[in-house]
VEXVEXSE-854752 format. One line per 4 residues: for each residue y, z, x of C-alpha. Coordinates in steps of 0.2 Angstrom, whole numbers, plus 5000, padded with zeros to 4 digits. Layout:
<recs>
Y,Z,X  ...
</recs>
This chain:
<recs>
5109,4886,4892  5119,4896,4904  5112,4912,4913  5123,4923,4902
5116,4915,4886  5098,4916,4893  5101,4934,4897  5108,4939,4880
5094,4929,4871  5081,4938,4882  5088,4955,4878  5088,4951,4859
5070,4945,4859  5064,4958,4871  5071,4971,4860  5062,4962,4845
5046,4962,4854  5047,4980,4861  5053,4988,4845  5043,4978,4832
5027,4980,4842  5030,4998,4847  5036,5001,4829  5020,4995,4822
5010,5005,4835  5020,5020,4831  5016,5018,4812  4998,5016,4815
4998,5031,4827  5005,5042,4814  4992,5036,4801  4978,5038,4814
4985,5056,4819  4984,5061,4801  4965,5056,4800  4960,5062,4818
4963,5078,4828  4972,5083,4844  4954,5085,4851  4951,5066,4848
4968,5061,4856  4964,5073,4871  4948,5065,4875  4957,5048,4877
4971,5055,4887  4958,5063,4899  4953,5045,4903  4970,5037,4904
4973,5041,4923  4957,5030,4927  4963,5016,4917  4980,5016,4923
4975,5017,4942  4964,5003,4939  4977,4992,4931  4989,4996,4946
4976,4990,4958  4973,4974,4947  4991,4970,4947  4994,4976,4965
5013,4971,4964  5009,4953,4963  5017,4951,4946  5034,4956,4952
5031,4946,4968  5028,4931,4958  5043,4934,4947  5056,4936,4961
5048,4921,4972  5061,4907,4970  5050,4893,4976  5034,4899,4966
5021,4885,4963  5005,4882,4954  4995,4888,4969  5004,4905,4968
5000,4907,4950  4982,4902,4952  4981,4914,4967  4987,4929,4956
4976,4924,4941  4960,4924,4951  4965,4939,4961  4968,4949,4945
4951,4944,4938  4942,4948,4954  4951,4965,4955  4947,4969,4936
4929,4966,4939  4928,4977,4954  4937,4991,4945  4926,4990,4930
4911,4991,4942  4918,5007,4950  4922,5015,4933  4905,5010,4926
4896,5019,4941  4908,5034,4941  4909,5037,4922  4895,5051,4923
4905,5060,4936  4921,5059,4926  4911,5067,4911  4904,5080,4922
4922,5084,4929  4928,5088,4912  4912,5095,4906  4911,5083,4891
4896,5072,4892  4902,5060,4878  4916,5054,4889  4904,5044,4900
4901,5031,4886  4918,5031,4880  4925,5027,4897  4913,5013,4901
4917,5004,4884  4936,5007,4886  4936,5000,4903  4930,4983,4897
4949,4981,4892  4953,4979,4910  4943,4963,4912  4949,4956,4895
4967,4959,4900  4966,4951,4917  4963,4934,4909  4980,4934,4900
4990,4940,4915  4998,4923,4921  5002,4918,4903  5011,4934,4900
5021,4932,4917  5025,4914,4913  5034,4920,4897  5043,4933,4907
5049,4921,4920  5055,4909,4907  5063,4923,4897  5053,4917,4883
5052,4934,4874  5051,4926,4857  5033,4920,4860  5029,4936,4869
5036,4946,4853  5024,4936,4842  5009,4939,4853  5012,4957,4855
5016,4960,4836  5001,4951,4830  4990,4960,4842  4997,4977,4837
4994,4974,4819  4976,4968,4821  4971,4981,4833  4980,4995,4823
4971,4989,4807  4954,4990,4815  4957,5007,4822  4963,5013,4805
4948,5007,4796  4937,5015,4809  4945,5031,4808  4944,5031,4789
4926,5028,4790  4924,5044,4801  4922,5036,4818  4933,5049,4826
4938,5046,4844  4929,5029,4844  4943,5023,4832  4955,5024,4846
4944,5014,4858  4941,5001,4845  4960,5000,4842  4963,4996,4860
4949,4984,4862  4954,4973,4847  4973,4974,4852  4969,4967,4870
4957,4954,4864  4969,4947,4851  4983,4946,4863  4973,4937,4876
4967,4924,4863  4985,4921,4858  4991,4919,4875  4978,4906,4879
4982,4897,4862  5001,4898,4863  5005,4896,4882  4999,4880,4889
4995,4885,4907  4978,4883,4915  4974,4886,4934  4975,4869,4942
4968,4876,4959  4959,4890,4966  4963,4906,4976  4975,4901,4990
4975,4911,5006  4993,4906,5011  5000,4910,4994  4991,4927,4995
4998,4931,5012  5016,4926,5007  5016,4938,4992  5006,4952,5000
5020,4958,5011  5031,4962,4995  5017,4966,4983  5007,4978,4995
5022,4990,4996  5024,4990,4977  5005,4993,4976  5007,5009,4986
5022,5015,4976  5015,5009,4960  4999,5019,4964  5008,5035,4968
5019,5033,4952  5003,5030,4941  4994,5045,4949  5009,5056,4947
5013,5050,4929  4995,5054,4924  4992,5070,4934  4998,5081,4920
4985,5074,4908  4972,5076,4921  4976,5094,4925  4980,5099,4907
4963,5092,4902  4954,5101,4915  4963,5118,4915  4967,5120,4897
4958,5111,4883  4956,5094,4874  4966,5100,4860  4981,5106,4871
4981,5089,4880  4981,5081,4863  4996,5090,4858  5005,5086,4874
4999,5068,4873  5006,5065,4856  5023,5074,4860  5024,5063,4876
5020,5048,4866  5034,5051,4854  5046,5056,4868  5042,5040,4877
5044,5029,4862  5063,5027,4863  5065,5029,4882  5051,5018,4887
5055,5004,4875  5074,5004,4880  5068,5004,4898  5055,4990,4894
5069,4979,4886  5081,4980,4901  5068,4981,4915  5060,4965,4910
5076,4956,4907  5086,4963,4922  5073,4960,4935  5072,4941,4933
5091,4939,4928  5097,4949,4943  5085,4941,4955  5094,4925,4951
5111,4932,4958  5103,4943,4972  5113,4935,4985  5130,4938,4977
5133,4957,4979  5149,4958,4968  5141,4950,4953  5125,4960,4956
5135,4977,4956  5144,4972,4940  5128,4966,4931  5118,4981,4937
5131,4994,4931  5133,4985,4914  5114,4986,4911  5114,5005,4915
5129,5008,4904  5121,4998,4889  5104,5007,4892  5111,5025,4892
5123,5021,4877  5107,5019,4867  5094,5030,4874  5104,5046,4877
5108,5049,4858  5090,5043,4853  5082,5056,4864  5094,5071,4860
5093,5067,4842  5074,5066,4842  5074,5083,4851  5085,5090,4837
5074,5084,4822  5057,5087,4831  5051,5101,4819  5054,5092,4803
5048,5076,4811  5031,5083,4817  5027,5093,4802  5031,5079,4790
5023,5064,4798  5008,5073,4807  5005,5089,4796  5005,5107,4802
4989,5104,4813  5001,5097,4826  5013,5111,4825  5010,5116,4844
5017,5099,4849  5035,5103,4842  5042,5113,4857  5033,5102,4869
5042,5087,4861  5059,5096,4861  5058,5100,4880  5051,5083,4886
5065,5073,4877  5078,5080,4889  5068,5074,4904  5063,5057,4897
5081,5052,4893  5084,5048,4911  5069,5037,4912  5078,5020,4910
5091,5026,4923  5078,5029,4936  5069,5013,4932  5084,5002,4933
5090,5010,4949  5073,5007,4957  5073,4989,4950  5088,4985,4960
5079,4989,4976  5066,4976,4971  5079,4963,4967  5086,4966,4984
5069,4964,4992  5069,4982,4998  5052,4987,4993  5051,4998,5008
5065,5009,5002  5056,5009,4984  5041,5016,4992  5050,5029,5002
5059,5035,4987  5043,5036,4977  5034,5046,4991  5048,5059,4991
5049,5061,4972  5030,5063,4971  5030,5076,4984  5043,5086,4975
5035,5083,4958  5018,5089,4964  5027,5105,4971  5035,5109,4954
5019,5106,4945  5010,5118,4957  5023,5131,4954  5024,5129,4935
5005,5127,4931  5001,5146,4932  5014,5149,4919  5007,5138,4905
5010,5121,4897  5028,5125,4892  5033,5130,4909  5026,5113,4915
5037,5104,4903  5052,5113,4909  5047,5108,4926  5050,5090,4921
5068,5093,4918  5070,5098,4936  5060,5082,4941  5072,5071,4931
5088,5079,4939  5080,5077,4957  5075,5059,4953  5093,5055,4948
5100,5061,4965  5086,5052,4975  5086,5036,4965  5104,5033,4967
5105,5036,4985  5102,5018,4991  5111,5011,4976  5126,5019,4984
5123,5013,5001  5118,4995,4996  5130,4992,4981  5143,5006,4982
5136,5012,4965  5128,5029,4969  5127,5045,4960  5146,5049,4957
5151,5032,4950  5135,5033,4939  5138,5051,4933  5156,5046,4929
5150,5033,4918  5136,5044,4910  5146,5060,4906  5155,5054,4891
5139,5047,4883  5130,5063,4887  5143,5074,4879  5145,5064,4864
5126,5063,4862  5125,5082,4863  5138,5084,4849  5128,5072,4839
5112,5082,4842  5120,5098,4837  5126,5090,4821  5108,5085,4817
5101,5102,4821  5114,5111,4811  5111,5100,4796  5092,5103,4797
5095,5122,4798  5106,5123,4783  5093,5115,4771  5078,5123,4763
5064,5128,4775  5050,5118,4768  5060,5102,4764  5055,5092,4779
5059,5075,4772  5076,5080,4766  5080,5089,4783  5074,5073,4793
5084,5061,4782  5100,5070,4781  5100,5076,4799  5097,5059,4806
5110,5052,4794  5124,5065,4799  5120,5063,4817  5120,5044,4817
5136,5043,4807  5145,5054,4819  5139,5044,4834  5143,5027,4827
5160,5032,4821  5165,5041,4837  5160,5026,4848  5170,5015,4837
5185,5026,4840  5183,5030,4858  5173,5016,4864  5179,5002,4853
5181,4988,4866  5162,4989,4871  5156,4990,4853  5167,4975,4849
5160,4965,4863  5142,4969,4859  5146,4964,4840  5154,4948,4845
5140,4943,4857  5127,4948,4843  5136,4938,4830  5137,4922,4841
5119,4923,4846  5113,4926,4829  5117,4908,4824  5108,4901,4839
5092,4911,4838
</recs>
């Protein structure tokens, strides 16, 4: 099978894995949110930063280092495997001892026990790390889709049963624990890799140079992405954080999934042609164009129908999440663009530049956060707009220098899609406003239908060659999948 065929098959199955799994989690999330309260979700969100930082240390950039290493061997895989387990155990020990201090920081004693149980996930997940990486390296997203989907269904069912029986916040803990455990069991069952050697110092040193820089940049990114949860939970309330957390979750669903599909496929694929800059530039811009063609209308459309969506699926106890969702959508729509640009630096082996950009953006982001914090949660959300624009300028700087594909060439490519998506969003919003006030279901269905119809027809008229190419590829590959 050629690289082009592997790439397209990888995109298809990566999409299946991401959207089927996330779709199931999205559905269970809606059902759980109807049974639970913003306060329940807020408590879990308060702990997210500690779990995320731990996961960053556990990976330490070695996952990407292993993927891009052209001469990887069994010693490399075993080294990463045992390193992940060791780091997971160390992180759990620190969390176990520090849990009472976290509870004291938030002035919520129940958080201590919740964090100690939730952190067991770190150790469980570490045991499936190499099996998951092997599937990514081989572009075997079909098996990954099966594992992820089954884990989401089993975990979601366990969480829903727990919530129905009145376990409150513990339902969310049980959901995560069961999901992770199910996936690891399936990884060991379906992926026939076992460590054939032990930790190798030479392999560790070879990958540490690349991975260590990604660890620092990943740590900065993780802290930055979760600092809003930390501050909102401390300064405001668990309920406010719960509303922000749910709104962020819904905004992240389209952007992070589109990004996840392309990131997991582009990194191993583009790594194979990293020495041919002409092919690299063409492939890189094509991935960017495909990602934005999908994610921009999804995010703008979600913002347009946020009110009927929230009130219909979550009920009016989540009404405070509406405006937050509408604002965040316009910031999150740029997430795949940022990610693919940064991915390119890793493909080229320039993790030093990756780290430099992350430091600059985080300094700017914290500055904006400090300025907007005194003005409330809505001002903080608007600050994320500025961060997204600043990030676009910064992330494309080295793309321009290294591949002649900087800000201006990219903007020229994005502007038609942005304008078309804004028109689509205006149509969605206009339709919902014309319909009766309380008919949220009708508003949602007709608003989405009108907007989607316009977007598909307009792309067929003005962007027909790209649409035809995608349809032909999809048709050809359907018979082979």
